[in-house]
C-alpha positions as CSV (number, residue, x, y, z in Angstrom):
1,M,-4.1,8.7,17.2
2,L,-5.2,11.9,19.1
3,P,-8.7,13.3,18.3
4,E,-7.1,16.6,17.2
5,N,-5.0,14.9,14.6
6,T,-8.2,14.2,12.7
7,G,-10.0,17.5,13.2
8,R,-9.4,18.5,9.5
9,F,-11.0,15.4,8.0
10,K,-13.3,13.6,10.6
11,D,-16.4,14.5,8.8
12,L,-15.5,12.8,5.4
13,I,-17.4,9.9,4.3
14,W,-14.7,7.3,5.0
15,F,-13.4,8.3,8.2
16,E,-15.5,6.5,10.7
17,K,-15.2,3.3,8.8
18,A,-11.6,3.5,8.1
19,K,-10.8,4.4,11.8
20,N,-9.0,1.4,13.4
21,L,-9.2,-0.8,10.3
22,R,-6.1,-2.9,9.8
23,A,-4.2,-2.8,6.6
24,I,-1.4,-5.1,5.5
25,I,1.6,-3.5,3.7
26,G,4.0,-5.9,2.1
27,G,7.2,-4.2,1.7
28,C,8.6,-1.1,3.5
29,G,10.8,0.4,0.7
30,G,9.9,3.0,-1.8
31,I,6.3,2.5,-1.7
32,G,5.6,1.1,1.7
33,S,7.5,3.5,3.7
34,W,5.6,6.4,2.5
35,L,2.3,4.4,2.3
36,A,2.4,3.4,6.0
37,L,2.6,7.2,6.9
38,L,-0.3,8.1,4.9
39,V,-2.8,5.3,5.8
40,S,-1.9,5.7,9.5
41,R,-2.9,9.2,9.4
42,M,-6.3,8.2,8.1
43,G,-6.7,6.2,11.4
44,I,-5.9,2.9,9.8
45,I,-3.5,0.4,11.7
46,P,-0.7,-0.9,9.3
47,L,0.7,-4.4,9.7
48,L,4.0,-4.2,8.1
49,Y,6.0,-7.0,6.5
50,D,9.7,-6.5,5.5
51,N,13.1,-8.3,6.5
52,D,15.5,-5.8,5.0
53,K,17.5,-3.3,6.7
54,V,17.9,0.4,5.9
55,E,21.0,1.1,3.8
56,A,22.6,4.3,2.7
57,H,21.3,3.9,-1.0
58,N,17.7,3.9,0.4
59,I,17.7,7.4,1.6
60,G,17.3,8.9,-1.8
61,G,13.9,7.3,-2.5
62,Q,12.5,5.9,0.7
63,L,11.2,7.5,3.9
64,F,14.2,6.9,6.2
65,R,16.5,9.1,8.1
66,T,20.3,8.9,7.7
67,K,20.5,7.8,11.5
68,D,18.2,4.9,10.6
69,I,20.9,3.2,8.5
70,G,21.4,-0.3,10.0
71,L,17.9,-0.5,11.5
72,L,15.3,-3.0,10.2
73,K,13.0,-1.2,7.9
74,T,9.9,-2.2,9.9
75,Q,11.5,-0.6,13.0
76,S,12.4,2.5,11.2
77,V,8.7,2.9,9.9
78,S,7.3,2.2,13.2
79,I,9.5,5.0,14.8
80,T,8.3,7.5,12.0
81,L,4.6,6.7,12.4
82,E,5.0,7.2,16.2
83,D,6.7,10.5,15.5
84,F,4.7,11.9,12.7
85,S,1.1,10.5,13.2
86,N,1.1,9.6,16.9
87,T,0.3,5.9,15.7
88,Y,1.5,2.7,16.7
89,C,1.7,0.0,14.2
90,D,2.2,-3.8,14.1
91,Y,5.2,-5.3,12.2
92,K,6.8,-8.3,11.3
93,S,10.5,-8.2,10.4
94,Q,10.2,-11.0,8.0
95,R,9.4,-11.7,4.4
96,Y,5.8,-11.9,3.5
97,G,5.0,-15.5,2.8
98,T,2.1,-18.1,2.3
99,E,1.6,-18.5,6.0
100,S,1.5,-14.6,6.5
101,M,-1.6,-12.7,7.6
102,S,-4.4,-11.5,5.3
103,S,-6.9,-8.7,5.8
104,Y,-9.8,-6.8,4.1
105,I,-7.1,-4.2,2.9
106,M,-4.0,-5.4,1.5
107,F,-1.2,-3.3,-0.1
108,S,1.5,-4.9,-2.3
109,A,4.3,-2.6,-2.2
110,F,7.0,-5.1,-3.3
111,D,9.8,-4.7,-5.7
112,N,9.6,-8.3,-7.0
113,M,6.8,-10.2,-8.7
114,L,7.1,-13.5,-6.7
115,A,6.3,-11.7,-3.4
116,R,3.4,-9.9,-5.2
117,K,2.0,-13.2,-6.5
118,T,2.2,-14.7,-3.0
119,M,0.2,-11.9,-1.3
120,F,-2.3,-11.9,-4.1
121,G,-2.8,-15.7,-3.5
122,N,-3.2,-15.0,0.2
123,F,-5.8,-12.3,-0.7
124,V,-7.8,-14.7,-3.1
125,N,-8.0,-17.4,-0.3
126,F,-9.0,-14.7,2.3
127,I,-12.0,-13.7,0.2
128,N,-13.4,-17.1,0.5
129,T,-13.4,-16.9,4.4
130,V,-14.8,-13.3,4.9
131,D,-17.7,-12.8,7.3
132,E,-20.0,-9.9,6.1
133,N,-21.4,-9.6,9.6
134,D,-18.0,-8.6,11.0
135,Q,-18.1,-5.1,12.4
136,S,-15.0,-4.1,10.5
137,Y,-16.1,-5.7,7.2
138,I,-15.6,-3.7,4.1
139,K,-15.4,-5.2,0.4
140,P,-11.9,-6.8,0.4
141,I,-9.5,-5.0,-1.7
142,F,-5.9,-5.6,-3.0
143,I,-4.0,-2.6,-4.0
144,D,-0.8,-3.1,-6.0
145,G,1.9,-0.5,-6.6
146,R,4.5,-0.9,-9.2
147,L,7.2,1.9,-9.1
148,G,9.8,3.3,-11.4
149,A,12.0,6.3,-11.0
150,E,9.7,8.5,-13.0
151,Y,6.5,6.5,-13.6
152,F,4.1,4.2,-11.7
153,E,1.2,2.1,-12.0
154,I,-1.4,1.0,-9.5
155,Y,-3.9,-1.9,-9.7
156,C,-7.1,-2.0,-7.4
157,V,-8.4,-5.5,-7.3
158,T,-11.7,-6.5,-6.0
159,E,-13.4,-9.8,-6.2
160,D,-14.8,-9.1,-9.7
161,K,-11.3,-8.1,-11.1
162,I,-9.4,-11.2,-9.9
163,E,-9.1,-12.9,-13.4
164,E,-8.2,-9.7,-15.2
165,Y,-5.4,-8.8,-12.5
166,E,-3.9,-12.4,-12.8
167,K,-3.1,-11.5,-16.4
168,T,-0.9,-8.7,-15.4
169,L,1.3,-11.2,-13.4
170,F,4.6,-12.6,-14.9
171,D,7.9,-14.0,-13.9
172,D,10.7,-11.8,-12.4
173,S,13.1,-13.2,-15.1
174,E,11.0,-11.1,-17.6
175,V,11.6,-7.8,-15.9
176,Q,14.2,-5.5,-17.5
177,D,17.0,-4.9,-15.1
178,L,17.7,-1.1,-14.9
179,P,20.9,0.6,-13.7
180,C,20.9,1.0,-10.0
181,T,21.2,4.8,-10.5
182,A,17.8,4.9,-12.4
183,K,15.3,3.0,-10.3
184,Q,13.9,5.4,-7.6
185,T,13.0,8.8,-6.5
186,S,11.5,10.1,-3.5
187,H,8.8,12.3,-5.2
188,T,7.6,9.4,-7.4
189,A,7.4,7.2,-4.4
190,A,5.5,9.6,-2.5
191,M,3.0,10.2,-5.5
192,I,2.3,6.5,-5.8
193,A,1.7,6.0,-2.1
194,A,-0.6,9.1,-2.1
195,N,-2.6,7.8,-5.1
196,M,-2.9,4.3,-3.5
197,T,-4.2,6.0,-0.3
198,G,-6.8,8.1,-2.3
199,F,-8.1,5.1,-4.2
200,L,-8.5,3.3,-0.7
201,T,-10.5,6.3,0.5
202,N,-12.6,6.0,-2.5
203,H,-13.1,2.3,-2.1
204,I,-14.2,2.8,1.6
205,S,-16.5,5.5,0.8
206,N,-18.3,3.4,-1.8
207,C,-18.7,0.8,0.9
208,V,-20.1,3.3,3.2
209,T,-22.7,4.5,0.7
210,N,-23.2,1.2,-1.0
211,S,-22.6,2.8,-4.5
212,D,-19.9,3.3,-7.2
213,E,-20.1,7.0,-6.7
214,R,-16.3,7.4,-6.4
215,V,-13.7,6.2,-9.0
216,V,-11.6,3.1,-8.1
217,P,-9.8,2.4,-11.2
218,F,-8.6,-1.2,-11.8
219,K,-5.5,0.2,-13.5
220,Y,-3.9,3.7,-13.1
221,F,-0.7,4.7,-14.8
222,Y,1.2,7.8,-14.6
223,S,4.4,9.0,-16.3
224,I,6.2,12.1,-15.0
225,P,8.2,13.2,-18.2
226,N,5.1,13.1,-20.4
227,C,2.5,14.1,-17.8
228,F,0.6,11.2,-19.2
229,T,-2.2,9.3,-17.4
230,E,-4.0,6.2,-18.4
231,I,-6.9,5.0,-16.5
232,T,-8.7,1.5,-16.8
233,I,-11.9,1.2,-14.9
């Protein structure tokens, strides 16, 4: 990222610490495609996981161009980051699995619970291996986004919230299947990605100041039709 790209926010508390950190983003669809762009503009280097290709029906809710149809989603997002944030990212055009990488910052942007559970399991294992003397160290955080067409919820999971978060996990068979025409919109996807990015900047700021000055909610729920917000700290 060129220095002039950060000229409007380089003095914010979180910037120097965030710069060149790696964040793993599992899933490059409705949440992950928008999220990758936003965190890359913070100076963070995304590592993307997704094995899907861009299809025509993805255009309505995800950050892809019509000419990207047929490309792997990871390839398309990497092109977007180069064009719109002058950032190069790493990516693996494969499903996120038990052998996949872990990091201090992990975003679950999946559309299924099995992948979410897998990534969270890797995150828990990673916590037990962290080196607090590592120059890139921040308190590990797992940020999980769950997206509907007109609502979303976000979970921000640190080591002290692991047991509480585990209670929110369930089997994919328990999820109500909605009609394909009522699953996703671009504005809701962009909103959840922006909020997930904001909670990350709050978390990094708190790590820098060694405080809880900024709010990083355990659960954040927002409904567009009702303008209703529910926050659990």
